[in-house]
Phi, psi and omega in degrees: 000138170113151183203146175304137182297347181257348188270155170232110176223124177266143169242150175301152181308139180235117180298340179294338179302320183292316178297320176299319176297314177301322180292316182290322179303315179296322179296309183297324178297326176297315185288321182247022176326120175079005186249010185219163174265316184205157175229121184229153173272122173228183182082178189292337176291349183259358184246105178311128173100350181258139175292157180201164169291146185283057182227128177276122173264129184231146172235143174240121179270136178230164181294319179206137177296325183291338182247036182241026177300314180300316179299313177292328178288325181291320175297313177306308185295337183268007177101358176283155176259116187257128171266110180276352181268007183267354184303331180294339178274001176093015175195163167258133173257127183241134183240152173238146182091162184286162184306327183271006181201053181300136178247335183219138170242126185242122177264109175269116187229153173293136177298140179065013173276164172306316178298320180291313187282326184296324179300315180288320181293319179296313178301307184296322177295319182287327182293322186265005177219074188300341179294341174274344175295318183296318179298309185293322179298316177295317180299316183292324181293314177300312184291319178300322177289318181289321185239047183296343181239021180219084186298320183302311182290324175305308182298315184292334183283351181263351185303314178303319179291316185298318176297318181297314183294320181298313177305310182298317181297318180292324183294328177276357180255000000 
């Protein structure tokens, strides 16, 4: 588990990712008890069968980003690295692990916002429509090869596919 924050390296799906999420969720529940609405496993490590960077993506939904100072302080005190400058993007990003081997990305988002619901919608649509997993897998492999030392471009280059999946998911609901 873990990867340098600038690198893109994909690993084949590992069922231990779900176990790692469950372990981390229990830890988070202790650290931020009563300060959140939900904790979910998101990102590619939450989708069985798809390759991913070996970093567990987690989202924590909160009532309001303006009122989550205690939650962020508790995470900071527990050794997590909090990016306080991300609130304008609709989330706070919290990282676990040293910069050269990040193991978890935790997205603190407001409940019921687009940012919050889109992570779940994307995950669930791919799980329930495996034909798109193959397309996403191929895209991720192509981009990982092309941008192996440029995580920002790798991530940005997936946006069109992600938007297409979100549109399809909304059409079916």
